[in-house]
matplotlib code that plots the C-alpha trace (Angstrom):
import matplotlib.pyplot as plt

x = [91.8, 89.0, 88.5, 86.2, 87.7, 85.6, 86.5, 85.8, 83.6, 85.3, 88.9, 91.8, 93.2, 92.8, 95.6, 94.8, 92.2, 91.2, 90.3, 89.0, 89.6, 87.3, 86.7, 84.2, 81.9, 81.4, 79.4, 81.0, 78.4, 80.7, 83.4, 84.2, 82.5, 85.9, 86.6, 83.1, 83.5, 86.8, 85.5, 82.1, 80.4, 81.9, 81.4, 82.2, 85.1, 86.0, 86.7, 90.2, 92.2, 95.3, 97.8, 100.9, 104.0, 102.1, 103.2, 100.4, 100.8, 100.2, 99.4, 101.6, 99.8, 101.5, 100.2, 96.8, 96.3, 97.6, 95.2, 92.2, 92.9, 93.4, 91.0, 88.7, 89.7, 92.7, 93.0, 95.1, 95.6, 97.1]
y = [95.2, 97.7, 98.4, 100.6, 102.5, 103.0, 105.3, 104.1, 106.4, 105.1, 106.3, 104.4, 107.6, 111.4, 111.5, 108.3, 107.3, 103.8, 102.8, 99.5, 98.4, 95.8, 94.6, 96.9, 94.0, 93.3, 95.0, 95.6, 93.3, 90.3, 91.9, 90.0, 91.2, 92.3, 94.6, 96.2, 96.6, 98.4, 100.5, 101.4, 102.2, 102.6, 105.5, 105.1, 107.3, 106.4, 103.7, 103.1, 100.6, 98.9, 96.4, 94.8, 96.9, 100.1, 103.2, 104.8, 107.3, 105.6, 102.3, 99.2, 97.9, 94.5, 94.0, 95.3, 93.0, 90.0, 90.8, 91.3, 88.0, 86.1, 87.7, 89.7, 93.1, 95.3, 97.8, 100.9, 103.2, 106.6]
z = [87.2, 87.8, 91.5, 93.6, 96.5, 99.6, 102.5, 106.0, 108.1, 111.3, 111.4, 113.0, 114.5, 114.1, 111.5, 109.6, 107.0, 106.0, 102.4, 101.2, 97.6, 96.1, 92.5, 90.7, 90.0, 93.7, 96.5, 99.9, 101.4, 101.1, 103.3, 106.5, 109.7, 111.2, 108.3, 108.6, 112.3, 111.8, 109.0, 110.6, 107.3, 103.8, 101.5, 97.8, 96.8, 93.2, 90.6, 89.3, 87.2, 88.7, 87.5, 89.1, 88.8, 88.2, 90.2, 92.2, 95.1, 98.5, 96.9, 96.4, 93.3, 93.5, 97.1, 96.2, 93.2, 95.2, 98.2, 95.9, 94.1, 97.3, 99.8, 97.5, 99.1, 100.0, 102.9, 102.9, 105.9, 105.2]

ax = plt.figure().add_subplot(projection="3d")
ax.plot(x, y, z, "-o")
ax.set_aspect("equal")
plt.show()
């Protein structure tokens, strides 16, 4: 699954960053209002491919793929 990663401009805390993963063929415009309020604005970071069971630093790919299939997006706070 190809996904785009967006970094939130609004940060949850001074030591945390919020990232939103969405399918590469979608625009962030579809995200729910509560996600956009929490994120402030989104800046494109990069495009990656993920698949269930794959090992990625700071990303549970099984959870990410499930969320994207069910909700259309996945959020990671680091």
